C-alpha positions in Angstrom: 8.4 17.6 -15.4 5.5 15.0 -14.7 5.4 13.0 -11.0 6.9 9.5 -11.1 5.2 6.7 -9.0 1.7 8.9 -8.2 -1.2 7.6 -6.5 -4.8 8.1 -6.8 -7.4 8.1 -3.9 -11.1 7.8 -3.5 -13.0 10.1 -1.4 -16.3 9.5 0.6 -18.5 11.7 -1.7 -17.1 9.6 -4.9 -13.8 9.4 -6.5 -11.2 12.6 -6.0 -7.9 12.3 -8.0 -5.0 13.1 -5.9 -1.9 13.1 -7.8 1.2 13.0 -5.5 4.1 11.0 -5.3 4.1 7.7 -3.3 6.5 9.2 -0.6 3.5 11.7 0.3 1.5 8.8 1.8 3.8 8.7 4.9 2.8 12.3 5.6 -0.9 12.1 5.3 -3.6 11.0 7.6 -4.0 7.4 8.4 -7.5 7.4 7.0 -6.0 8.4 3.1 -3.9 5.2 2.2 -6.7 2.7 2.5 -8.4 4.8 0.0 -5.6 4.6 -2.5 -7.2 2.7 -5.7 -4.6 3.0 -8.5 -1.2 4.0 -9.3 1.1 4.9 -12.2 4.8 5.1 -12.7 7.4 5.1 -15.6 9.8 2.5 -16.9 13.5 2.9 -16.0 14.5 4.4 -18.9 10.9 6.3 -19.2 9.7 5.3 -22.5 6.6 3.0 -20.6 4.0 4.4 -18.3 2.4 1.6 -16.1 -1.1 2.0 -14.7 -2.0 -0.2 -11.8 -4.8 -1.2 -9.4 -3.4 -1.3 -6.0 -3.7 -4.4 -3.6 -2.5 -2.9 -0.7 -0.5 -0.1 1.0 2.0 -0.1 3.9 3.0 2.9 5.7 5.5 3.9 8.3 4.3 7.2 9.4 7.3 9.8 8.3 9.4 7.0 7.2 8.4 4.6 4.3 5.8 3.3 2.2 5.2 0.3 0.1 2.7 -0.1 -2.4 1.8 -3.6 -3.8 -0.4 -3.8 -7.0 -2.6 -6.3 -8.3 -0.3 -7.5 -10.8 2.2 -8.1 -7.9 4.7 -5.1 -8.6 5.8 -3.5 -5.5 6.7 0.2 -5.3 9.0 1.5 -2.3 9.7 4.6 -0.6 12.0 5.2 2.2 12.6 8.7 3.7 15.9 7.6 4.9 17.3 6.0 1.8 19.0 8.2 -0.4 17.4 11.1 1.1 14.1 10.2 0.3 14.6 10.8 -3.1 14.2 7.5 -4.6 11.4 5.4 -5.7 12.3 1.7 -5.9 10.3 -0.2 -8.1 10.2 -4.3 -8.3 8.1 -5.8 -11.1 6.4 -9.1 -11.0 8.6 -10.6 -13.7 11.8 -9.7 -11.5 12.7 -6.4 -13.2 14.0 -3.5 -10.9 14.7 -0.2 -11.3 14.9 3.3 -9.5 12.7 6.1 -10.5 12.8 9.9 -8.9 10.6 10.0 -6.0 9.6 13.8 -6.8 9.0 16.0 -9.8 
């Protein structure tokens, strides 16, 4: 099964693609989130894949992650919310849904 809500990060020596659930950012070193450039995620019904540029990433280590896209969408993961199994998606147009936070 494909990961839902994964991020891509650039390394120092060029682009390195890291495909991981958004919540993984809460457990990676502080130097990683500033290099996340892109995120992709599925629609609530799974029929559409959104590919977005990342505008910002907010991390509370070992607790939560919020990723804002350049289009104004917000992906939120909270390790204490539903056991960390939910990725909340809030689109700029006001639509919202939950995806699985892991594969």
